[in-house]
N, C-alpha and C positions, 0 to 999 in steps of 0.2 A: 613667352609660352611656346612650347615645342610641339605638343601633340594634343588634338581634341578628338572626340568622337561625336559623330551625328547619328543618332538612332532614328532610323526611318520606321514609321508605323503606318498610318493611312495618308501619307504624303510622298508618294513614290514618283518624284520628279526632280529635275534640276532647275527649271525655270521658276522664278519667283518663290524661292525657298529661304525664308529668313534663318531658319535654324542652321541649314547647309553654309549660307554665307557667313554667318557668325563663326561657325566651326572652322571654316576655311581660313580665317584669319591667323590661325595657328600655322606654324611652319609646316606641320603635316596634319592630315585628318584621316580618320578611319570611318568610311561610310558603312554603317552597320545595319543589317536587318536581321532580326531574330524570329524564327518560326516559333511562335510562343506556344508552349504547351498548355498554358491557361486558356488560349483561344480554343484550342482543339477540345479541351474538357467542357467548354461551354456549349459544344455543338454548332459553333459558329463557323467552323471550317468545313464548309460543304462543297461538293464538286465544282459547281459552276463559279464560285468565287475563288477556289483553289486554282482553277485553270487560268482565270483572268490574272490572279495574282502571279502565276508562273510566267505569263506574258510580261508583266510589269517588271518583275525583278530582272528578267533578262534584258529588257529594254533599259532599265536603269543601269545595269552593269555595262551595257554597250556604251551608253552616253558617258559614263565615268571613264571607261577605257579611252575614248576619243579624246579626254582631257587629261590623260596621262595616269588615271587611278583605276579603281576597280571596286566592286561591292564586296563586302565581307559578309558571309552568310553564316549563321549559327542556329541551332535548334536547342530548345530547353526552356527553362524559366528565364525570362527577360532579365530579371534583376541579376541572376547568376551570371548569365553570359555577358552582360554589359560590364560588370565588374571584372570578370576575367580578361575581357578585351582591354579594359582600361589599365589593369595591372600588367598585361603582356607588353603594352606599348608605353607604360608610364604616362598615360594621359592625365592632364590636369583638370579637363573639363568634358561633360557630356551636354550635348544640345539635343532637344527634341521638341516636338510639336505638342501643344496642349490638346486635350480631348475631354469630352464631357461625360461619358458614361461612367457608372460607379465602378466598373471593372478597371477602366483606363486610369481613373483617379487613384484608386487603391495601388495600382501598379507604379504610378508616378511617386506615391508617398514612400512605397517601399524602396524604390530606386534611390530617392533623395537621401533616405536614412542610411542606406548601405554605402553610398558614395561618400557621404560626410564622415562616416566612421573610418573611411580610408583616406580622408584628407582631400577629397575631390569635390568638384562643384557640379551641380545640375542646373542647367538653364532651360526653362520651358518658354517657348515662343507661342504667343497668343493667336495670332492671325495667319497661321499656316493653312488650316482647314476651314476657316470662316472669313467673312469679309469683315465682320464686326464681332469682336470678341464677346462671348457670353458674359453678361454682367456689366458691359460697357455702357449700355443704356438700360435704365430702370425707371419705372414710375415712382411717384413720390411716397406711395403707401406700400411698396412691396419690393421684394428682391428680384422680381422678374415680371415681364408682361404675360398676362394670361389671355390677352385678345391681340390679334394680329395687327389690326388697323392702327391703333396707336403706336404699337411697336414700329410698324413700317414708317410711320411719320418720322420718328426720332432716328431710326436706322437711315433713312434717306438723307438725313441732315448731318451724318458723320463724315468727317474727312478721312477718306481712306488713305492708307499709306500708298506711296508709288510701287508698282510691281518692280521686282529686281530681275535682273539679267542672270542667266546661268552663269556659274563660274567658268572662267576660261581654262583654268588648270586645277587639277586636284592632286595633291601630293600624298600618297598613302605610304606609310612606314613599311618597309620590307619585312617578310617573315611572319606577317599575320595570317594565321591559318584560316581558311574558309571551307565550307561544304560546297559540294557541286550545286549549281542552280537547278531548281525543278523545271520540268518540261510539261507543258499543256497535254502532250500525248500520253504521259504517264497517269493522267487523271481519268478515271472511269466514272460513267453515270452523268455525263454532261448533257445539257440541252443541245440538240443538234444545230440550232441556230445561234449558238452563243456568239456575241461579239468578241473582237480581239482587243486585248489590253495593251498598256504601255503608253508612255508620254508621247512618243512619235505619232502613234495611231490617234491619241486624244487630240493632239494639236492639228492633225488633218481633219478630223470631225469637226472641230471648232472652226477651222477656216472655211470648210464647206457651209457650216451653219450660218456664219456671219455674212457670207457672199450670197447664199442662195435660199436660206429659210427664215432667218429672224425677222425680215420685214413683213412676213405675212403671219407671224406667230400669234398676235393678237386675234386675228380673224379665223385662223385654222387650228389653233391648239387643241380644241375639243373634237375636231372632226376625226373620227376614228380611222376611217378608211384612208384619209390623206396622209396619215403618219407624219404630220408637221411639227412634231416636237424635236428638240435638239438631240436627243440620245446621248447626252453628256453625263447623265447621272452615274453610270458605272465609273467614269473617269473622276468625277467629283468625290465618289465614295473612296476610291483608292487614292486620290490625291495626285493623279497624273496630270491634273488641271488645277489651277489655283482660282478660288472664288474671287479673290481680289482682282485677279487679272481679267476674269470674265466680266465682272462689274465695270471695270474701266473700259474694256473693249466695247461692250454693249453700250456703254454710256456715251461713246464717241459717235454712235449711230443715231440719227434722229428718227423719230417715229413711234407709234404706239406699239409695234412689235417688240422694239428694244426695251421699251418700258415695261411691258408685260413680262419679258424674259427676266429682267432684273427683279421684278416683284416676286418671281418664283425663286430666285436666289435668296431673296429676303425671307421667304418662307422656311428655306432650309436653316438659315440662322436663327429665325424664330424658334423652331423645334429645338435646336441645340441649346439655346439659352433657357427653354422651359426644363429640359432634361438635366441641365446643369444645376438648376435650382431645386429640382424635384427629381432626383435619380431613381426614386420607387416607382415612378410613372412608367419605367420599362416594363414593368410587370403588374402594376396595380392601377386600379382606376385613378385618373387625375381628379375626377370629380364623380364620385360613385353615384349611381342612380338606383342602387340596391336591386339590381336585376336579378331575377331568378332564371338565369340561362338554362336552356335545355342541357342536359348532361351529354358528354360525348357518346356515352353508351346509347341513350335514348334517341340521339340524333345521329347515330352512326351511318345509317344508309343515306341520309341527306348530305352529311359532311362528305362522304364518298363521292356522291354525284356531283357535288360542287367542285371537289378537287379534279375530278375526271373530265369536267366540262360536259356534263350529261344531266343538267337540270331540267332541260326542256324549254329553257328560255335562251334563244339563240345568241343574243348579245352577251349574257353572262358566259355561256359556253365558250364563245369565240375568244373572250379575253382570257379565260382559264386556259384554253388550249395554246394561245400565244405565249403565256407565262411557261407552260412546259416546253414549248419548242424553243424559245429564244432566252429563257432565263431573264425575261424582262417583260413589262406590260404597259401599255399606253396609260397614262395618268387618269384619264376619264374611266378607262376599264378598271383601274384599281378602286376608285370610288364606287363604281357600280357593283363590282364583286364583293366588296366589303360591306356595302349597304345590304346586299341580298343575303349574305351570311349572318349578319348580326341582327338584322330587322326583319327580313322576310322568313328566315329559318330561325331566328332568334337562338343563335349559337354564339358562345362567348367570343368576344374579339381576339382573345389570346390564341384561340385555335387557328383563326386565319392568319394572324400575325406570324405564328410559328411556321405555318405552311409557306408563307411568302418568304421568310428568311431561309427556308430549306431550298429555295429555287432562285431568288432574285439575285442577280450578280451585283446589283447596287444596294443589296440588303444592308440597311443602316439602322442601328437601333433607334436613334433619335427620329428620323423620318418615318421609319416603318411602324414603330409602336404608336407614335403620337399621330400619325395619319389614320391609322386604324382606330384610335380612341376617338378621334374627330368624327369619324364616320359612324362609330358605334354610339356617340352621344355621350361618352364618358370622359371626353377630353376637353379641348378649348372652344368647341364649336358652340355658338351662341343659341343655335337651334337644335338641341340635342335630340329632338323627336323627329327630325326630318328623315323621310324615306325616299329613296330614289326608285321610281317605278321603271323597270327595265323596258316596257313597252313604250311608254312616253319618252324615255331617254333615247330610245331606238330611232323614233320618228325625228328626233332633233339632231342626233349626233351620227346616225348611220342611215340617213333617209332612203337610199337606194339599195341598202343591204350589202354593199361591196364588202364591208369589213367581216360581216358574218360569212358570206360566202367564201371568203379567203381562208377563214379558219374552221369552218364546219362544212366539210366537204360533202356530207350528206345532203346539204340544202344548196349545193352549188347550182342546181338547174332551176331553182325557183326564182321568180321575178318579183320586183317591187315589194309591196308591203307583206305578201305571203310568206317571205323569208323569215319574218319576225314572229309570225303566228302560225306555224306549219300545222298545229293541232286543228286549225279551222278548215283545213283542206278536206275534199271529199273524194271518194272513188279512186280513180286512177292518179289523180293528182296527189292523194295522200299516200299512195303506194310509192310514188317517186321519192319520198323521203327516207326510204329504207328503215333502218332500225333506229332512227332518231327517236328520242323518248318523248312521250307527253310530259307536261309540267309536273314536277314533283310536288308542287303546292300551288293552290289558287292564290293570287296576290292578295285578294281580300281576306282570305282565311289567315295568311301570314301576318297581314297588318293587324288583324283583330288579336291574334295571339300575342304579338309584340305590345300592343297597347295594354292588354291584361297583365302581361308579365312586368311591365315597367311601372304600372299603376299599383301592382300588388294586390290585385283582385284575386 
């Protein structure tokens, strides 16, 4: 075999990359990334992810050049561009990572048919973007697990493959044309605090996390002001880090923090196996409750206040402002803001999921949509009517108000409990909060509306 193509998608790394290693067994390999016109058409190519992607592609190209190769960049329809590159280089095989969305699966099927028509082979590798492949573990009575705990038990018992080293050399055939790599500076509309992308950066973040953060993860992962989560989700989304490698490296560390972190990685695989089995769940209720959601027109002002971080509930507003500034949000904040939109405001989860995908650098169809459904009560949650009270949650996860004061400057001068209930202040104290709004809804009223809507009364 003389030439193979490795098609990078959401796996932009050199370390622990089975598809790249398999392709590199050929005498020459074409590392290819296609800026997919289909992704742009879905509205998934938003500024924060485009900027992070630009970082990742430049970092990947630099890593390949250190090994004697380079990244080939094309734009257009993935199937057309892969077939063009394969024809230009007379490649025998194309290697790529498996993915779970309906869009990705249709793309894979089209590519397979097109390559086979030309006498070429497509090899799809299962555990490039997950630790355990979707469908590798199933219950006796179904094609997927709908409840996390039994899934996690089986997931934990799987023997994972060993992580692979990055290839030492990558030999790319001469004369393969490539477009110029994109630059972050060319992307407009970014969140000002957006993180840096790329495998080199991702491995630095991972090293810091394993040395200084993971030990306290079980204790502090919900403490909003402590910000003691890994911040690895953007790197997992773009595949600059391998889930398999993370499970192995965390597993080498003893203690409840490492165990809790691995459990979160299992949640990621859990959502991917659900979406693989039920691709319609990306846009439809996994388990419908026949909700009579308020229309976007009726709830227009409430939705706008939620997006802008001006609901009058400081913890909700702090999390929404973090999202706008960083293109990222603490996981506890994601749960709280999703509960508030779907159950306190009784707005369709798809409205919130779309807004998150507009801003989240780690915006992932499986995790985003299914986490929103979990919180809306239309997904895999065994307690579909649970409602997270932002005041109770504030007392538990932001006791001294440090998180709120960080993100809601109007309340920065308030001390203690008053920062979470500024509407209770009187006189000069009330004047100190400036134009910070009163609550847009009473929690009891929101709860009653949700119960009426879900019961069909």
